[in-house]
LUMLO-355378 format. One record per residue: residue number from 1; z, x, y of N, C-alpha, C, O in turn; residue in one letter. Coordinates in steps of 0.001 Angstrom, whole numbers, plus 500000, padded with zeros to 6 digits. Example, Ala and Ser with C-alpha at 12.3 -4.5 7.8 and 13.67 -1.06 7.14 Angstrom:
2
num/n.w/n.u/n.v/ca.w/ca.u/ca.v/c.w/c.u/c.v/o.w/o.u/o.v/residuo
1/507800/513190/494310/507800/512300/495500/507800/513200/496700/508465/514236/496681/a;
2/507080/512850/497750/507140/513670/498940/507870/512900/500030/508039/513409/501138/s;
END
This chain:
328
num/n.w/n.u/n.v/ca.w/ca.u/ca.v/c.w/c.u/c.v/o.w/o.u/o.v/residuo
1/110482/869944/499844/109744/868896/499122/110706/868252/498124/111244/868945/497261/x;
2/110936/866917/498227/111915/866248/497342/111628/866447/495865/112551/866657/495078/x;
3/110357/866384/495476/110021/866554/494051/110356/867960/493584/110797/868150/492450/x;
4/110151/868948/494449/110481/870316/494083/111976/870490/493911/112429/871190/493005/x;
5/112753/869843/494795/114215/869916/494674/114664/869291/493362/115522/869840/492671/x;
6/114082/868137/493016/114443/867478/491751/114086/868349/490565/114835/868412/489591/x;
7/112951/869019/490640/112530/869891/489542/113493/871042/489382/113858/871402/488263/x;
8/113910/871627/490500/114866/872738/490420/116195/872256/489846/116827/872959/489057/x;
9/116620/871045/490247/117868/870514/489722/117791/870309/488221/118757/870587/487510/x;
10/116649/869823/487723/116470/869673/486281/116622/871010/485589/117270/871112/484547/x;
11/116014/872045/486179/116129/873373/485599/117566/873858/485584/118013/874467/484612/x;
12/118303/873581/486685/119699/873993/486746/120528/873295/485679/121400/873916/485071/x;
13/120266/871988/485437/120995/871258/484404/120736/871873/483032/121654/872005/482222/x;
14/119494/872246/482776/119163/872849/481493/119844/874194/481327/120306/874535/480238/x;
15/119908/874959/482410/120609/876239/482359/122088/876027/482056/122658/876714/481209/x;
16/122707/875072/482750/124129/874802/482529/124384/874380/481091/125392/874770/480503/x;
17/123482/873586/480517/123642/873170/479124/123587/874375/478186/124347/874459/477221/x;
18/122684/875302/478482/122578/876518/477676/123852/877344/477795/124376/877845/476800/x;
19/124349/877481/479037/125580/878245/479249/126772/877587/478536/127591/878273/477925/x;
20/126859/876256/478620/127970/875540/477969/127938/875760/476464/128984/875937/475839/x;
21/126746/875751/475880/126625/875972/474438/127119/877366/474061/127731/877542/473007/x;
22/126859/878357/474913/127338/879716/474641/128860/879767/474694/129490/880392/473842/x;
23/129449/879117/475686/130909/879097/475801/131532/878427/474585/132538/878899/474056/x;
24/130934/877326/474144/131469/876592/472988/131461/877443/471731/132288/877246/470841/x;
25/130524/878395/471650/130452/879256/470467/131221/880560/470653/131121/881468/469828/x;
26/131993/880652/471746/132826/881819/471966/132125/883006/472582/132655/884116/472552/x;
27/130929/882797/473148/130179/883890/473765/130268/883786/475284/130614/882730/475813/x;
28/129960/884874/475988/129963/884813/477454/128977/883764/477944/127933/883549/477328/x;
29/129310/883109/479056/128477/882008/479526/127143/882479/480077/126097/881931/479731/x;
30/127174/883495/480937/125959/883853/481658/125138/884832/480842/125603/885913/480481/x;
31/123907/884430/480560/123074/885224/479669/121621/885102/480090/121143/884014/480409/x;
32/120918/886242/480089/119514/886241/480506/118645/885415/479568/117636/884856/479996/x;
33/119029/885329/478274/118227/884558/477324/118164/883085/477722/117136/882433/477535/x;
34/119272/882556/478275/119270/881169/478716/118228/880964/479807/117489/879980/479797/x;
35/118178/881891/480734/117229/881773/481834/115807/881835/481316/114938/881100/481787/x;
36/115560/882720/480335/114211/882860/479805/113777/881631/479015/112599/881273/479026/x;
37/114724/880976/478324/114349/879867/477451/114099/878572/478212/113301/877740/477782/x;
38/114779/878401/479339/114672/877141/480070/113306/877047/480737/112866/877990/481394/x;
39/112651/875938/480573/111358/875696/481191/111372/874324/481868/111998/873388/481371/x;
40/110690/874212/482983/110557/872926/483637/109475/872104/482937/108621/872655/482242/x;
41/109518/870784/483126/108465/869928/482594/107140/870284/483253/107136/870733/484399/x;
42/106001/870095/482559/104703/870456/483141/104450/869819/484504/103890/870453/485398/x;
43/104868/868554/484660/104642/867902/485953/105452/868580/487045/104977/868731/488170/x;
44/106683/868990/486717/107529/869664/487707/106975/871030/488053/107040/871466/489202/x;
45/106421/871713/487040/105818/873017/487298/104676/872879/488304/104548/873688/489223/x;
46/103849/871848/488121/102716/871686/489025/103188/871399/490441/102571/871846/491409/x;
47/104287/870652/490566/104825/870379/491892/105305/871667/492545/104998/871937/493706/x;
48/106061/872460/491789/106572/873707/492348/105435/874648/492701/105477/875297/493747/x;
49/104409/874737/491845/103300/875623/492118/102515/875158/493342/102013/875981/494108/x;
50/102408/873825/493530/101690/873331/494702/102468/873644/495968/101879/873951/497005/x;
51/103790/873567/495887/104616/873927/497032/104442/875396/497363/104310/875760/498531/x;
52/104440/876256/496326/104219/877691/496538/102844/877930/497165/102714/878727/498094/x;
53/101818/877240/496655/100469/877450/497164/100375/877036/498633/099661/877652/499424/x;
54/101112/875982/498978/101097/875540/500368/101775/876562/501266/101339/876807/502390/x;
55/102860/877162/500749/103640/878092/501560/103002/879467/501619/102847/880035/502700/x;
56/102636/879999/500481/102056/881344/500418/101481/881542/499023/102231/881618/498049/x;
57/100159/881628/498915/099523/881702/497609/099853/882993/496882/099977/882995/495657/x;
58/099999/884091/497612/100263/885393/497007/101641/885883/497440/101902/885983/498639/x;
59/102535/886193/496488/103859/886695/496876/103743/887952/497733/103010/888883/497398/x;
60/104469/887963/498830/104475/889114/499729/105671/889997/499364/106804/889527/499262/x;
61/105387/891281/499172/106389/892213/498651/106642/893331/499654/105709/894002/500093/x;
62/107897/893525/500011/108311/894665/500823/108800/895757/499881/109682/895516/499058/x;
63/108236/896952/499994/108577/898066/499102/109484/899052/499833/109122/899570/500889/x;
64/110650/899307/499274/111627/900235/499838/111780/901391/498865/112282/901208/497756/x;
65/111351/902577/499269/111321/903736/498380/112530/904620/498664/112714/905094/499785/x;
66/113343/904837/497649/114520/905691/497778/114110/907161/497679/113430/907553/496731/x;
67/114524/907973/498656/114088/909370/498690/115097/910218/499448/116152/909723/499845/x;
68/114777/911497/499653/115564/912399/500511/114615/913422/501111/113485/913545/500639/x;
69/115034/914168/502143/114102/915047/502876/113372/916062/501998/112239/916434/502304/x;
70/113997/916511/500922/113346/917495/500063/112186/916947/499258/111456/917710/498625/x;
71/112004/915623/499272/110938/915000/498478/109823/914439/499349/109199/913437/498998/x;
72/109577/915077/500470/108528/914588/501364/107179/914520/500645/106407/913589/500877/x;
73/106885/915491/499779/105596/915484/499080/105456/914254/498181/104347/913763/497974/x;
74/106570/913757/497649/106517/912549/496827/106246/911327/497698/105502/910429/497302/x;
75/106848/911295/498877/106599/910177/499793/105127/910139/500211/104520/909070/500281/x;
76/104565/911311/500485/103145/911364/500847/102273/910850/499708/101283/910156/499943/x;
77/102641/911191/498470/101874/910711/497317/101959/909193/497192/100968/908541/496864/x;
78/103139/908627/497451/103287/907163/497417/102412/906518/498482/101729/905531/498210/x;
79/102429/907074/499703/101643/906496/500796/100150/906528/500502/099427/905606/500879/x;
80/099686/907562/499845/098257/907692/499577/097788/906795/498431/096592/906533/498298/x;
81/098718/906328/497610/098315/905612/496394/098901/904199/496359/098441/903326/497095/x;
82/099897/903963/495524/100343/902598/495301/101012/901958/496507/101023/900734/496631/x;
83/101575/902777/497403/102239/902212/498574/101317/901409/499468/101778/900530/500196/x;
84/100010/901694/499428/099047/900967/500270/098922/899500/499851/098454/898674/500633/x;
85/099331/899175/498641/099201/897801/498165/100429/896959/498492/100429/895751/498257/x;
86/101462/897577/499025/102635/896816/499464/102305/896084/500766/101442/896513/501532/x;
87/103002/894981/501000/102857/894281/502275/103677/894956/503363/103445/894740/504553/x;
88/104623/895763/502953/105414/896581/503871/105949/897756/503068/106304/897602/501899/x;
89/106008/898935/503691/106432/900139/502982/107408/900925/503858/107102/901241/505008/x;
90/108583/901238/503308/109572/902045/504016/110138/903081/503059/110161/902882/501845/x;
91/110600/904201/503634/111206/905278/502859/112663/905437/503313/112934/905711/504482/x;
92/113581/905261/502379/115005/905272/502687/115587/906638/502344/115711/906990/501171/x;
93/115943/907405/503374/116459/908759/503190/117803/908871/503892/118280/907913/504500/x;
94/118411/910054/503803/119661/910266/504525/119417/910663/505975/120353/910717/506772/x;
95/118150/910942/506321/117784/911214/507705/116339/910790/507921/115511/910895/507016/x;
96/116041/910311/509120/114695/909839/509411/113759/911017/509663/114197/912111/510020/x;
97/112468/910774/509471/111436/911779/509658/110363/911174/510556/109642/910267/510140/x;
98/110255/911678/511794/109328/911102/512760/107877/911260/512330/107009/910534/512814/x;
99/107599/912204/511425/106220/912427/510983/105863/911597/509753/104726/911650/509283/x;
100/106815/910834/509229/106571/909995/508049/106674/908534/508440/107780/908053/508685/x;
101/105567/907805/508510/105625/906383/508869/106547/905609/507927/106485/905776/506709/x;
102/107394/904770/508497/108305/903971/507691/109563/904687/507263/110329/904153/506461/x;
103/109802/905895/507783/110997/906648/507410/112234/906057/508090/112255/905855/509304/x;
104/113264/905784/507282/114510/905208/507775/115669/906111/507357/115805/906436/506177/x;
105/116489/906512/508298/117663/907314/507980/118865/906428/507700/119195/905559/508507/x;
106/119519/906635/506573/120688/905848/506164/121927/906743/506268/121982/907809/505654/x;
107/122895/906313/507031/124131/907072/507184/125113/906639/506104/125576/905498/506101/x;
108/125428/907544/505193/126382/907228/504131/127181/908482/503783/126690/909593/503984/x;
109/128397/908329/503266/129238/909487/502961/128766/910220/501712/128236/909606/500786/x;
110/128960/911523/501693/128623/912309/500516/127234/912913/500595/126504/912726/501569/x;
111/126887/913645/499540/125615/914359/499491/124466/913409/499159/124677/912404/498480/x;
112/123238/913718/499633/122071/912887/499304/121538/913192/497915/120419/913685/497766/x;
113/122331/912902/496909/121966/913217/495528/121887/911937/494705/122363/910879/495118/x;
114/121276/912060/493535/121120/910896/492651/122469/910359/492206/122616/909156/491990/x;
115/123446/911227/492067/124778/910793/491622/125567/910102/492730/126666/909601/492492/x;
116/125009/910073/493941/125729/909471/495067/124937/908323/495693/125019/908090/496899/x;
117/124177/907615/494876/123343/906534/495389/124137/905266/495698/123709/904452/496516/x;
118/125274/905094/495059/126024/903845/495225/126429/903592/496671/126167/902499/497172/x;
119/127058/904544/497375/127381/904265/498787/126138/904085/499649/126176/903352/500638/x;
120/125038/904742/499289/123800/904575/500053/123276/903155/499935/122967/902522/500944/x;
121/123173/902645/498701/122646/901306/498499/123572/900234/499067/123116/899159/499456/x;
122/124852/900521/499112/125792/899564/499696/125553/899399/501183/125932/898380/501761/x;
123/124936/900378/501807/124603/900274/503222/123176/899766/503443/122864/899211/504497/x;
124/122318/899959/502446/120926/899545/502589/120789/898031/502663/120141/897508/503570/x;
125/121406/897313/501699/121149/895876/501626/121733/895094/502793/121070/894162/503251/x;
126/122920/895397/503311/123334/894725/504553/122397/895021/505716/122151/894147/506547/x;
127/121868/896246/505787/120918/896594/506839/119650/895754/506723/119151/895234/507721/x;
128/119124/895621/505487/117924/894817/505273/118194/893360/505653/117361/892708/506283/x;
129/119362/892864/505264/119689/891457/505551/119762/891185/507051/119377/890105/507497/x;
130/120241/892132/507823/120361/891937/509272/119027/892104/510006/118895/891687/511157/x;
131/118059/892702/509358/116815/893079/510032/115795/891939/510053/115945/890927/509368/x;
132/114749/892142/510868/113647/891183/510914/112869/891164/509604/112185/890188/509297/x;
133/112974/892246/508832/112257/892333/507560/112661/891209/506619/111822/890655/505909/x;
134/113945/890875/506616/114451/889866/505682/113783/888518/505901/113538/887792/504938/x;
135/113484/888167/507143/112890/886867/507440/111411/886824/507099/110842/885738/506994/x;
136/110776/887968/506924/109331/888002/506730/108894/888068/505270/107735/887796/504955/x;
137/109827/888433/504367/109435/888630/502973/110382/887897/502034/111579/887783/502295/x;
138/109815/887402/500929/110609/886710/499904/111015/887633/498769/111960/887334/498039/x;
139/110304/888770/498603/110564/889675/497486/110687/891108/497994/109950/891533/498884/x;
140/111639/891846/497407/111906/893220/497814/111937/894111/496574/112684/893861/495628/x;
141/111115/895147/496599/111094/896129/495518/111792/897391/495990/111400/897984/496995/x;
142/112830/897805/495264/113482/899096/495524/113067/900044/494417/113365/899799/493248/x;
143/112373/901140/494773/111836/902051/493762/112164/903496/494127/112291/903835/495304/x;
144/112300/904342/493108/112483/905775/493330/111167/906410/493745/110096/905857/493495/x;
145/111251/907582/494384/110038/908236/494881/109225/908903/493777/108128/909395/494044/x;
146/109732/908934/492546/108937/909445/491419/108464/908300/490525/108253/908474/489325/x;
147/108305/907134/491132/107793/905954/490436/106348/905711/490813/105937/905972/491944/x;
148/105571/905205/489849/104241/904692/490151/104274/903194/489864/104627/902769/488764/x;
149/103905/902404/490862/104022/900949/490776/102648/900299/490903/101863/900645/491787/x;
150/102372/899363/490018/101158/898548/490106/101544/897270/490853/101962/896284/490246/x;
151/101400/897304/492161/101880/896213/492999/101122/894922/492712/101696/893836/492781/x;
152/099835/895037/492390/099080/893830/492065/099623/893168/490800/099655/891941/490713/x;
153/100052/893967/489815/100657/893391/488612/102024/892784/488914/102426/891816/488270/x;
154/102743/893345/489889/104019/892759/490288/103792/891376/490887/104530/890439/490581/x;
155/102785/891244/491730/102487/889922/492298/102100/888938/491192/102486/887769/491227/x;
156/101338/889420/490216/100972/888558/489086/102225/888098/488343/102354/886925/487991/x;
157/103141/889030/488110/104385/888682/487411/105164/887618/488173/105667/886668/487572/x;
158/105266/887768/489484/106040/886823/490286/105389/885454/490346/106040/884477/490716/x;
159/104114/885365/489989/103428/884069/489960/103381/883452/488566/102847/882354/488403/x;
160/103933/884139/487544/104007/883554/486209/105083/882467/486191/105985/882491/487029/x;
161/105010/881517/485257/106001/880432/485228/107446/880912/485156/108332/880277/485728/x;
162/107705/882033/484458/109072/882527/484341/109689/882835/485694/110907/882747/485850/x;
163/108869/883196/486679/109390/883560/487992/109002/882564/489077/109770/882350/490015/x;
164/107827/881952/488970/107390/881011/489995/108268/879766/490042/108277/879053/491045/x;
165/109001/879501/488971/109879/878323/488960/111088/878492/489865/111780/877521/490170/x;
166/111345/879729/490296/112461/879980/491193/111988/880017/492642/110902/880518/492935/x;
167/112798/879492/493534/112546/879611/494965/113236/880883/495436/114466/880935/495437/x;
168/112482/881924/495842/113085/883233/496108/114102/883256/497238/114944/884153/497287/x;
169/114044/882292/498145/115019/882271/499225/116222/881392/498888/117158/881264/499678/x;
170/116178/880789/497691/117285/879943/497240/117966/880520/496003/119193/880492/495903/x;
171/117179/881043/495059/117706/881562/493808/117794/883088/493848/116840/883765/494231/x;
172/118931/883610/493455/119122/885065/493381/118489/885584/492095/119064/885443/491015/x;
173/117313/886181/492210/116550/886646/491057/116474/888166/491090/116185/888763/492127/x;
174/116739/888784/489939/116688/890240/489795/115936/890559/488506/116186/889941/487471/x;
175/115018/891520/488564/114308/891918/487352/113907/893383/487429/113946/893998/488495/x;
176/113522/893930/486287/113132/895324/486163/113278/895744/484710/113254/894898/483816/x;
177/113427/897035/484463/113661/897544/483117/115113/897306/482744/116024/897860/483360/x;
178/115323/896465/481717/116691/896083/481352/117252/897001/480279/116607/897277/479268/x;
179/118477/897467/480528/119240/898252/479576/120522/897509/479232/120944/896613/479962/x;
180/121135/897885/478121/122425/897318/477726/123460/898434/477701/123301/899413/476972/x;
181/124526/898291/478498/125583/899291/478509/126224/899350/477124/126613/898307/476599/x;
182/126349/900534/476510/126798/900619/475119/128240/900195/474895/128583/899745/473802/x;
183/129102/900331/475920/130516/900032/475686/130826/898544/475705/131820/898113/475121/x;
184/129974/897738/476381/130256/896310/476461/129026/895428/476294/129124/894204/476378/x;
185/127858/896047/476057/126607/895330/475827/126217/894438/477007/125535/893429/476829/x;
186/126651/894813/478203/126288/894045/479380/124975/894569/479942/124756/895777/480030/x;
187/124102/893635/480322/122783/894004/480792/122822/894555/482209/123584/894075/483047/x;
188/122001/895562/482474/121781/896016/483837/120338/896482/483953/119691/896786/482951/x;
189/119845/896536/485173/118456/896930/485427/118432/898384/485884/119174/898767/486789/x;
190/117581/899191/485257/117457/900596/485637/117108/900710/487115/116215/900019/487605/x;
191/117817/901587/487819/117667/901679/489268/116364/902277/489733/116095/902283/490935/x;
192/115534/902787/488824/114276/903416/489237/113308/902429/489869/112480/902823/490690/x;
193/113394/901155/489504/112569/900106/490112/113233/898758/489865/113325/898310/488722/x;
194/113692/898118/490918/114355/896821/490805/113706/895862/491798/113469/896217/492953/x;
195/113421/894649/491340/112850/893617/492197/113927/892577/492490/114546/892033/491576/x;
196/114139/892311/493770/115133/891337/494209/114446/890223/494993/113568/890483/495816/x;
197/114851/888990/494734/114439/887903/495615/115243/888002/496909/116261/888693/496963/x;
198/114781/887308/497949/115502/887333/499224/116924/886806/499058/117850/887306/499696/x;
199/117098/885795/498201/118437/885254/497981/119353/886283/497333/120545/886319/497636/x;
200/118816/887124/496441/119616/888184/495822/120009/889235/496853/121134/889735/496837/x;
201/119081/889572/497751/119401/890525/498827/120506/889963/499721/121437/890676/500096/x;
202/120392/888693/500052/121409/888048/500879/122772/888076/500192/123787/888362/500826/x;
203/122788/887779/498891/124051/887775/498148/124665/889171/498090/125865/889336/498309/x;
204/123834/890181/497793/124336/891555/497751/124879/891983/499109/125940/892603/499190/x;
205/124162/891657/500161/124601/892041/501499/125956/891441/501826/126804/892100/502429/x;
206/126163/890195/501431/127438/889543/501726/128599/890194/500993/129636/890465/501598/x;
207/128440/890450/499696/129568/891030/498960/129782/892495/499334/130916/892975/499326/x;
208/128688/893219/499666/128856/894606/500082/129569/894683/501423/130415/895553/501630/x;
209/129235/893780/502331/129880/893756/503638/131364/893433/503501/132188/893945/504258/x;
210/131700/892586/502537/133086/892183/502326/133844/893138/501399/135007/892905/501069/x;
211/133170/894219/500984/133755/895228/500084/134377/894598/498845/135450/895011/498406/x;
212/133707/893602/498285/134222/892940/497091/133767/893631/495807/134130/893198/494713/x;
213/132996/894677/495923/132533/895401/494754/133110/896811/494753/133615/897286/495770/x;
214/133029/897469/493608/133580/898817/493492/132891/899773/494448/131698/899636/494719/x;
215/133641/900743/494961/133086/901745/495865/133424/903127/495322/134242/903847/495894/x;
216/132788/903490/494213/133038/904788/493577/131813/905661/493762/130799/905430/493103/x;
217/131870/906670/494647/130667/907445/494983/129992/908116/493798/128772/908278/493813/x;
218/130726/908505/492789/130139/909295/491712/129773/908460/490482/129580/909019/489402/x;
219/129678/907167/490620/129314/906337/489473/127868/905887/489592/127239/906067/490635/x;
220/127346/905305/488530/125945/904911/488484/125674/903715/489386/126312/902670/489255/x;
221/124740/903871/490289/124413/902801/491240/123867/901571/490531/124226/900447/490882/x;
222/122994/901767/489526/122387/900605/488874/123406/899795/488080/123357/898565/488089/x;
223/124327/900466/487394/125345/899728/486636/126329/899048/487578/126759/897924/487323/x;
224/126687/899728/488668/127606/899124/489631/127007/897881/490270/127685/896866/490426/x;
225/125733/897964/490640/125070/896811/491247/125019/895650/490263/125262/894503/490639/x;
226/124704/895945/489002/124651/894886/487987/126016/894241/487798/126124/893021/487674/x;
227/127061/895071/487776/128421/894534/487615/128797/893661/488798/129444/892625/488638/x;
228/128386/894085/489995/128677/893306/491198/127972/891956/491140/128572/890920/491428/x;
229/126712/891974/490771/125946/890737/490671/126527/889802/489620/126612/888591/489825/x;
230/126923/890378/488496/127409/889566/487371/128827/889061/487622/129084/887863/487499/x;
231/129742/889948/487969/131152/889590/488029/131514/888808/489283/132386/887939/489245/x;
232/130852/889111/490391/131189/888463/491659/130270/887287/491947/130707/886269/492484/x;
233/128989/887426/491587/128001/886421/491967/127456/885603/490795/126681/884670/491004/x;
234/127851/885941/489564/127351/885240/488376/125827/885305/488281/125184/884336/487878/x;
235/125257/886442/488652/123813/886645/488589/123502/887658/487498/124076/888746/487474/x;
236/122595/887303/486597/122176/888225/485544/120682/888484/485690/119960/887621/486189/x;
237/120201/889656/485267/118773/889950/485395/117918/889111/484456/118377/888664/483405/x;
238/116681/888907/484852/115713/888175/484044/114761/889181/483412/114272/890089/484084/x;
239/114505/889021/482136/113601/889932/481444/112184/889827/482005/111696/888739/482309/x;
240/111538/890986/482133/110149/891023/482608/109184/891351/481477/108034/891703/481738/x;
241/109625/891243/480231/108723/891525/479114/107638/890462/479012/107832/889320/479430/x;
242/106490/890847/478451/105395/889902/478319/105564/889041/477072/106581/889132/476385/x;
243/104574/888210/476779/104665/887269/475659/104747/887971/474316/105163/887358/473333/x;
244/104363/889241/474244/104416/890019/473009/105664/890894/472930/105788/891714/472020/x;
245/106583/890726/473870/107813/891499/473860/107671/892913/474394/108575/893731/474224/x;
246/106557/893213/475033/106330/894553/475561/106843/894636/477002/106717/893686/477775/x;
247/107413/895770/477342/107978/895947/478671/106893/896057/479734/105817/896606/479496/x;
248/107203/895518/480916/106356/895726/482093/106921/896828/482994/106181/897445/483760/x;
249/108223/897071/482901/108869/898153/483638/109297/899214/482625/109865/898892/481582/x;
250/109024/900467/482937/109276/901546/481975/110138/902642/482596/109947/903029/483749/x;
251/111083/903127/481809/112000/904159/482289/111388/905543/482258/111983/906497/482759/x;
252/110194/905666/481669/109563/906967/481520/108109/906913/481992/107592/905853/482347/x;
253/107461/908086/481987/106053/908185/482338/105192/907673/481175/105698/907536/480062/x;
254/103901/907386/481407/103047/906932/480302/103006/907908/479136/103016/907486/477980/x;
255/102961/909202/479418/102917/910186/478346/104159/910102/477468/104059/910131/476242/x;
256/105338/909998/478100/106570/909892/477324/106660/908573/476577/107215/908521/475479/x;
257/106117/907492/477162/106154/906204/476481/105369/906245/475172/105677/905508/474235/x;
258/104365/907101/475111/103561/907214/473895/104283/907987/472789/103882/907924/471627/x;
259/105354/908722/473147/105990/909611/472176/107497/909398/472055/108218/910298/471625/x;
260/107969/908225/472427/109409/907977/472354/109928/908034/470924/111101/908334/470704/x;
261/109075/907753/469961/109521/907773/468565/109901/909184/468111/110540/909353/467073/x;
262/109508/910197/468890/109845/911566/468549/111189/911995/469154/111697/913071/468839/x;
263/111752/911165/470009/113026/911510/470637/114150/911424/469603/114092/910589/468701/x;
264/115169/912274/469722/116307/912174/468788/117052/910863/468971/117138/910335/470080/x;
265/117582/910350/467892/118282/909057/467951/119572/909126/468751/120185/908094/469025/x;
266/119991/910326/469128/121206/910475/469938/120892/910513/471433/121794/910738/472241/x;
267/119647/910301/471811/119261/910390/473224/119834/909227/474027/120237/908207/473469/x;
268/119862/909400/475346/120376/908355/476228/119526/907087/476146/120045/905984/476322/x;
269/118238/907230/475883/117368/906062/475808/117708/905208/474586/117713/903980/474668/x;
270/117992/905853/473461/118401/905099/472269/119736/904402/472518/119957/903279/472065/x;
271/120619/905083/473244/121939/904521/473503/121849/903260/474364/122541/902275/474107/x;
272/120993/903296/475384/120907/902182/476326/119895/901123/475912/119976/899980/476363/x;
273/118946/901489/475061/117896/900555/474669/117615/900687/473178/116581/901231/472790/x;
274/118529/900192/472333/118359/900363/470885/117129/899680/470322/116682/900034/469231/x;
275/116563/898706/471037/115377/898008/470540/114100/898544/471176/113088/897847/471241/x;
276/114159/899806/471649/113003/900373/472324/111777/900399/471410/111893/900379/470184/x;
277/110605/900444/472034/109359/900599/471304/108661/901867/471780/108964/902394/472851/x;
278/107734/902343/470980/107010/903563/471315/105523/903326/471136/105107/902498/470326/x;
279/104716/904067/471909/103273/903961/471768/102704/902743/472469/103320/902201/473386/x;
280/101522/902310/472034/100846/901197/472686/101627/899898/472553/101474/899001/473382/x;
281/102460/899783/471528/103256/898575/471324/104357/898442/472361/104979/897385/472471/x;
282/104605/899501/473124/105698/899486/474098/105234/899094/475492/106052/898708/476327/x;
283/103948/899187/475755/103440/899075/477128/102615/897804/477288/101601/897623/476614/x;
284/103056/896931/478181/102317/895703/478458/101040/896025/479221/100993/896973/480005/x;
285/100006/895226/478981/098761/895398/479742/098958/894985/481201/098126/895287/482056/x;
286/100064/894292/481478/100406/893900/482847/101542/894757/483396/102335/894292/484215/x;
287/101618/895994/482949/102695/896899/483364/102802/896970/484887/101801/897007/485601/x;
288/104047/896988/485356/104329/897050/486791/104752/898444/487225/104417/898872/488330/x;
289/105490/899169/486365/106151/900381/486848/106299/901432/485759/106645/901119/484620/x;
290/106031/902691/486126/106383/903862/485322/107302/904764/486144/107198/904830/487369/x;
291/108201/905454/485447/109174/906328/486125/108961/907782/485673/108273/908059/484691/x;
292/109578/908690/486430/109477/910129/486164/108018/910590/486154/107601/911356/485285/x;
293/107259/910114/487127/105860/910495/487238/105737/911653/488224/106261/911583/489336/x;
294/105054/912705/487823/104825/913842/488704/103974/913393/489888/102935/912764/489690/x;
295/104396/913707/491124/103599/913249/492278/102170/913748/492268/101291/913109/492848/x;
296/101917/914881/491618/100548/915388/491546/099679/914524/490632/098452/914611/490668/x;
297/100322/913694/489815/099573/912792/488940/099244/911456/489608/098463/910670/489072/x;
298/099837/911198/490771/099610/909904/491422/098135/909668/491700/097624/908579/491438/x;
299/097444/910671/492228/096021/910513/492535/095208/910261/491259/094252/909486/491261/x;
300/095606/910927/490178/094930/910728/488897/095126/909302/488408/094182/908675/487927/x;
301/096348/908784/488526/096606/907395/488145/095758/906447/488990/095175/905491/488479/x;
302/095701/906727/490287/094923/905888/491188/093468/905832/490747/092857/904764/490724/x;
303/092927/906976/490403/091528/907024/489959/091349/906351/488606/090417/905573/488407/x;
304/092254/906658/487674/092125/906145/486310/092260/904635/486254/091481/903965/485576/x;
305/093256/904087/486971/093561/902668/486832/092822/901775/487823/092758/900562/487626/x;
306/092271/902348/488871/091592/901529/489863/090112/901872/489988/089261/901031/489698/x;
307/089794/903081/490411/088397/903438/490617/087594/903345/489325/086494/902793/489320/x;
308/088136/903881/488225/087402/903873/486956/087256/902481/486374/086371/902238/485554/x;
309/088123/901561/486795/088032/900187/486311/087060/899374/487147/086859/898188/486887/x;
310/086448/900005/488161/085441/899306/488943/085976/898608/490175/085244/897853/490815/x;
311/087252/898842/490532/087775/898266/491760/087324/899158/492913/088068/900035/493353/x;
312/086124/898937/493390/085437/899901/494245/086047/900019/495631/085796/901000/496330/x;
313/086836/899049/496039/087405/899098/497372/088747/899814/497423/089364/899891/498485/x;
314/089207/900340/496287/090548/900939/496256/090674/902095/497233/091699/902229/497902/x;
315/089637/902942/497327/089734/904122/498171/089699/903786/499655/090054/904625/500484/x;
316/089280/902578/500004/089181/902208/501411/090354/901373/501891/090318/900846/503003/x;
317/091401/901239/501071/092559/900462/501481/093221/901097/502695/093350/902320/502750/x;
318/093646/900295/503673/094380/900851/504805/095818/901168/504412/096287/900741/503357/x;
319/096505/901909/505252/097919/902170/505015/098702/900864/505121/098349/899982/505903/x;
320/099780/900745/504320/100636/899567/504410/101406/899607/505722/101747/900690/506198/x;
321/101691/898441/506322/102519/898427/507530/103849/899113/507271/104503/898864/506258/x;
322/104241/899974/508190/105483/900754/508019/106236/900850/509319/106704/901925/509695/x;
323/106355/899741/510006/107048/899728/511289/108551/899860/511060/109204/898906/510636/x;
324/109096/901038/511340/110527/901258/511112/111385/900337/511959/112545/900100/511624/x;
325/110839/899813/513052/111632/898939/513922/112042/897659/513210/113036/897041/513593/x;
326/111300/897242/512177/111670/896039/511445/113006/896186/510751/113700/895196/510521/x;
327/113380/897428/510410/114650/897665/509737/115714/898186/510699/116807/898560/510272/x;
328/115409/898212/511960/116360/898739/512939/117489/897757/513163/118391/898025/513956/x;
END
């Protein structure tokens, strides 16, 4: 749509102006604050939203859950609860499981441990890009198997002006829980739950295939991915905080989020997120993700947040499509 293209170009000009102002003041050019501050004109927003409504009123999300064979009980908990709200659900392990729908085996060097996720993810995104899955979805959620995700809130987030202004197959968009690396204050998204637009998946697949990013098996996957996006692709994450500055993605469980103020100031959370909040002031009412959730609590969350709120059809949801052939 010509008007939509013009609107996007206006947004790009505003972004470039913001970046130029940062360079003139001696600061790094690419900054998430610039992306958050830039807004399209109201008329342009309506054009973009009408184009989205014509194409697909509700963002379709493919959920890719990172796991390993020892965590089968966590995968089952995901399938019974939040995974049913995904438009597609797959489990990425080091070996496939014929008894687990959507199980995909990823061949990568080293042990299937959390400290060795970088080589695994370097093989995941080129695989996704080559598959039929890439053509069917505009948004991809990569989440750990101890995450609880409110997929309906994720769709709501992707339809807010901060995200709806981007064309997911054109703009490389990344969001999640943002941390700042203490040694250089560079932003990265916690690997427990990351949302990528299709364009971001395409970009990652290209640089991973060309081995243009670091390949250090024992380093942090989330920081490496952020560095690759930033240094090679000039892509920075977009904040997912709400209008009150409260996070929608959380690095901890709800119980821990209520008591972060009791953590010692020398903790890793203080180091990576010096502006953290604790208690009700930390949690957005549109929260998308909690991490480090016990799988036995998944059913309780399902009941508390859905059934008790009167969403009476929650228990009758069918399983999400999990055709492993889409990723073959």
